[in-house]
C-alpha positions in Angstrom: 2.2 21.8 10.0 2.6 18.6 7.9 4.9 15.9 9.1 6.5 14.1 6.2 7.7 10.6 7.3 10.3 8.9 5.2 11.1 5.2 6.2 14.6 4.3 5.0 16.2 0.9 4.5 19.4 0.6 2.4 18.5 3.4 -0.1 21.6 5.5 0.3 21.7 6.2 -3.4 18.3 7.8 -3.4 17.8 9.6 0.0 19.2 13.0 -1.0 17.0 13.1 -4.2 14.0 12.2 -2.1 14.7 14.8 0.6 15.5 17.5 -1.8 12.1 17.0 -3.5 10.4 17.5 -0.1 12.5 20.5 0.8 11.5 22.0 -2.6 7.8 22.0 -1.9 5.9 25.2 -2.6 4.2 24.6 0.8 7.0 24.7 3.4 5.4 24.5 6.8 6.7 21.0 7.2 9.0 18.8 9.2 10.8 15.8 7.6 11.2 12.8 9.8 13.8 10.3 8.5 13.5 6.9 10.1 16.4 4.6 9.4 15.0 1.1 9.8 18.3 -0.7 10.5 20.1 0.0 7.2 23.5 -1.6 6.7 24.6 0.7 3.8 25.6 4.3 3.9 22.1 5.6 4.7 22.9 6.7 8.3 25.8 8.9 7.3 23.7 10.6 4.6 20.7 11.1 7.0 22.8 12.6 9.7 24.5 15.0 7.3 21.1 16.1 6.0 19.6 16.6 9.5 22.6 18.6 10.7 22.4 21.0 7.7 18.6 21.7 7.9 16.5 22.2 11.0 13.4 20.9 9.2 14.9 17.5 9.1 14.8 15.1 12.1 16.7 11.8 12.0 16.0 8.6 14.0 17.5 5.2 14.0 15.6 2.0 14.9 16.3 -1.7 14.6 15.0 -3.3 11.5 11.3 -4.0 11.6 9.9 -3.3 8.2 8.4 -0.2 6.5 5.2 -0.4 8.5 7.2 -0.4 11.8 9.3 2.6 10.6 6.1 4.5 9.7 4.7 3.8 13.1 7.9 5.1 14.7 7.8 8.2 12.6 4.2 9.0 13.5 5.1 8.7 17.2 7.7 11.4 16.8 5.6 13.7 14.5 4.5 17.1 15.7 2.3 18.0 12.7 -1.5 17.9 12.7 -1.4 16.0 9.4 0.8 13.1 8.3 2.1 12.1 4.9 4.5 9.3 3.9 7.2 9.3 1.2 9.3 6.2 0.4 13.0 7.1 0.3 13.5 6.0 -3.3 10.6 8.1 -4.6 10.0 11.9 -5.0 7.4 14.6 -4.7 6.4 17.0 -7.4 7.0 20.7 -6.3 3.3 21.4 -5.6 2.4 17.9 -4.2 1.6 19.1 -0.6 0.0 22.3 -1.8 -2.4 20.3 -4.0 -3.3 18.1 -1.0 -3.7 20.8 1.7 -6.1 22.9 -0.3 -8.8 20.4 0.6 -8.1 20.4 4.4 -11.3 21.1 6.3 -12.9 19.9 9.5 -14.9 17.4 7.4 -12.1 15.3 6.0 -9.8 12.9 7.8 -8.0 11.6 4.7 -7.1 13.5 1.6 -6.1 11.3 -1.3 -4.0 12.6 -4.3 -3.0 11.0 -7.6 0.4 9.5 -8.2 2.6 9.0 -11.3 3.6 5.4 -11.7 6.1 4.5 -14.4 5.2 7.7 -16.2 1.5 7.2 -16.1 -1.1 8.8 -13.7 -2.9 6.4 -11.5 -6.6 6.5 -12.5 -9.1 6.5 -9.5 -12.1 4.5 -10.7 -14.6 6.3 -8.6 -17.2 8.8 -9.8 -17.4 11.1 -6.7 -14.6 13.0 -5.0 -16.1 12.8 -1.5 -16.6 9.3 0.2 -17.9 8.1 3.5 -15.6 5.5 5.1 -17.7 2.5 3.9 -17.4 3.6 0.3 -13.7 4.3 0.7 -13.2 0.8 2.2 -15.0 -0.7 -0.8 -12.8 1.3 -3.2 -9.6 0.1 -1.4 -10.7 -3.6 -1.5 -11.7 -3.3 -5.2 -8.5 -1.5 -6.1 -10.5 1.5 -7.4 -8.2 3.8 -5.6 -4.6 3.7 -4.6 -4.0 1.2 -1.7 -0.5 2.4 -0.6 0.2 5.0 2.2 1.7 7.6 -0.2 0.1 10.5 -2.1 -2.2 11.0 0.9 -2.7 13.3 4.0 -3.9 11.7 7.2 -5.2 13.5 10.2 -2.7 12.6 12.9 -5.4 11.8 15.5 -6.5 8.9 13.4 -3.4 7.0 14.3 -4.4 7.2 18.0 -7.4 4.9 17.3 -5.7 2.0 15.4 -3.6 -0.9 16.4 -0.4 -0.8 14.4 1.2 -4.1 15.1 1.1 -6.5 12.2 2.5 -10.1 12.5 5.9 -10.6 10.8 4.3 -13.3 8.6 2.3 -10.5 6.8 4.9 -8.8 4.6 2.6 -8.1 1.7 -0.5 -5.9 1.6 0.4 -4.6 5.0 0.0 -1.1 3.6 -3.5 -1.9 2.5 -4.2 -3.2 6.0 -3.0 0.0 7.5 -5.1 2.0 5.1 -8.2 0.0 6.0 -7.6 0.5 9.7 -7.3 4.3 9.2 -10.4 4.3 6.9 -12.5 2.5 9.5 -11.9 5.3 12.1 -12.4 8.1 9.5 -15.6 10.0 8.7 -15.1 11.5 5.3 -12.4 11.1 2.6 -11.6 13.5 -0.2 -10.2 12.2 -3.5 -8.2 14.7 -5.6 -8.3 12.9 -9.0 -6.7 15.7 -10.9 -3.3 16.7 -9.3 -0.2 14.5 -9.4 1.0 14.4 -5.8 3.7 11.7 -5.9 6.3 10.2 -8.2 6.6 6.5 -7.8 9.9 5.4 -9.2 10.2 1.7 -10.1 13.2 -0.3 -8.9 13.8 -3.9 -9.7 15.5 -4.6 -6.4 12.8 -2.8 -4.3 11.7 -4.7 -1.2 8.1 -4.7 -2.4 9.1 -6.9 -5.4 9.8 -10.0 -3.2 8.1 -13.3 -3.9 4.5 -13.9 -3.0 3.7 -14.9 0.6 2.9 -18.5 1.5 -0.8 -19.5 1.6 -1.0 -19.6 5.4 0.3 -16.0 5.6 -2.5 -14.8 3.4 -5.0 -16.4 5.7 -3.5 -14.5 8.6 -3.9 -11.3 6.5 -7.5 -12.1 5.6 -8.4 -12.7 9.2 -6.8 -9.4 10.2 -8.8 -7.5 7.6 -12.0 -9.3 8.7 -11.3 -8.3 12.3 -10.6 -4.7 11.2 -13.8 -4.4 9.3 -15.9 -6.1 12.0 -19.6 -5.3 11.9 -19.1 -3.2 8.8 -19.1 -6.5 6.8 -22.8 -6.8 7.5 -23.0 -4.2 4.7 -23.7 -6.4 1.6 -21.7 -4.3 -0.8 -18.7 -4.1 1.5 -18.9 -7.9 2.1 -18.9 -8.4 -1.6 -15.9 -6.2 -2.0 -14.0 -8.2 0.6 -15.0 -11.4 -1.2 -13.7 -10.1 -4.5 -10.5 -8.9 -2.8 -9.8 -12.4 -1.5 -10.6 -14.0 -4.8 -8.2 -11.6 -6.5 -5.5 -12.6 -4.0 -6.2 -16.3 -4.6 -5.7 -16.0 -8.4 -2.4 -14.2 -7.7 -1.4 -17.2 -5.5 -2.4 -19.7 -8.1 -0.5 -18.0 -10.9 2.6 -17.7 -8.6 2.5 -21.4 -7.8 1.5 -20.7 -4.1 0.3 -24.1 -3.0 -2.9 -24.9 -1.1 -5.2 -27.9 -0.8 -8.8 -27.8 -2.1 -10.0 -29.3 1.2 -8.4 -26.5 3.3 -11.0 -25.2 5.7 -10.5 -21.5 4.7 -10.8 -22.4 1.0 -13.9 -24.4 1.6 -15.5 -21.5 3.6 -14.5 -19.1 0.8 -16.1 -21.3 -1.8 -19.3 -21.6 0.3 -19.4 -17.9 1.1 -19.0 -16.9 -2.5 -22.6 -18.3 -3.1 -24.0 -15.3 -1.1 -22.7 -12.8 -3.6 -23.2 -11.9 -7.3 -19.9 -12.7 -8.9 -18.7 -11.8 -12.4 -17.3 -14.3 -14.9 -13.7 -13.9 -13.8 -14.6 -14.4 -10.1 -16.6 -17.6 -11.0 -13.5 -18.9 -12.7 -11.4 -18.4 -9.6 -14.0 -20.2 -7.5 -13.8 -23.1 -10.1 -10.0 -23.1 -9.8 -10.2 -23.3 -6.0 -12.3 -26.5 -6.4 -9.9 -28.2 -8.8 -6.3 -28.8 -7.9 -5.1 -29.8 -11.4 -6.5 -26.7 -12.9 -4.4 -24.7 -10.5 -1.3 -26.6 -11.5 -1.9 -25.9 -15.2 -2.5 -22.2 -14.6 0.7 -21.9 -12.5 2.8 -23.7 -15.2 1.3 -21.6 -18.0 2.0 -18.4 -16.1 5.5 -19.5 -15.3 6.1 -20.4 -19.0 4.8 -17.0 -20.2 7.1 -15.2 -17.7 10.1 -17.3 -18.9 9.4 -16.5 -22.5 9.1 -12.8 -21.7 12.5 -12.8 -19.9 14.2 -14.7 -22.8 12.8 -12.2 -25.3 13.9 -9.2 -23.2 17.4 -10.8 -23.0 17.5 -11.4 -26.8 16.2 -7.9 -27.7 18.7 -6.3 -25.3 21.7 -7.7 -27.2 20.4 -7.4 -30.7 
């Protein structure tokens, strides 16, 4: 049996559409676990009504703690041997679970599918379909595979071997952190690059669209990832992947105007540590920006100006 866990927070308008897509699966040996994470809209009434009318649906309420906390709660209630996650404002194609379970064997701990995002299939940028955990960890950090919890099957026993708790300061990339934790305790991972197993539906007001975290929060996340990977970072290629991931996050911070000082101890260590790896031109530019405060100001202002122009053009075109 597969346990389908749906964290819910103020998505009353979308819950029925989501649940109906799960109930319509061609593979139906499932339980649906709805976890209401302290919603203040009409979500509870809808969830209770759905669970009363269908025995496959179980409904739980918990105080608000974020999506990761809701997923953890759902896993603790799950009875299935395999776990999958669906966000309550998204949907599953009819054969989503069938396309994932066909690869279930004793060898694989995580089975990864492909998702449709804004009408386009996500492209896994990896050559092979079978990965050891170190190669999967690299693929996650280098964004060569999907880094969210959806469009995947997880062997339930994996969750017994990870520490779920994430500090409240880390409210971005926490899904990536969870995926890294699960990958570390996995043996082999299968990537299904062909079949669409998830429909990601973009919403402007989605919680994931909140502003970028402050700099110190990113440092907390980086340290959590470092602790998660532990001795595996002695692997040179994985160490380089972690370096490139952090540089990627740094350029996002710079473009968003997230402030940090050049003489910050973590930044200095990152600059020094980058010398141990072969970096491409883009990464070298980021290292340069970390060394020069005024370059960061210029980039932030240019990026802000571009975004302003885009918004103005959208507004003008909308009313033409």
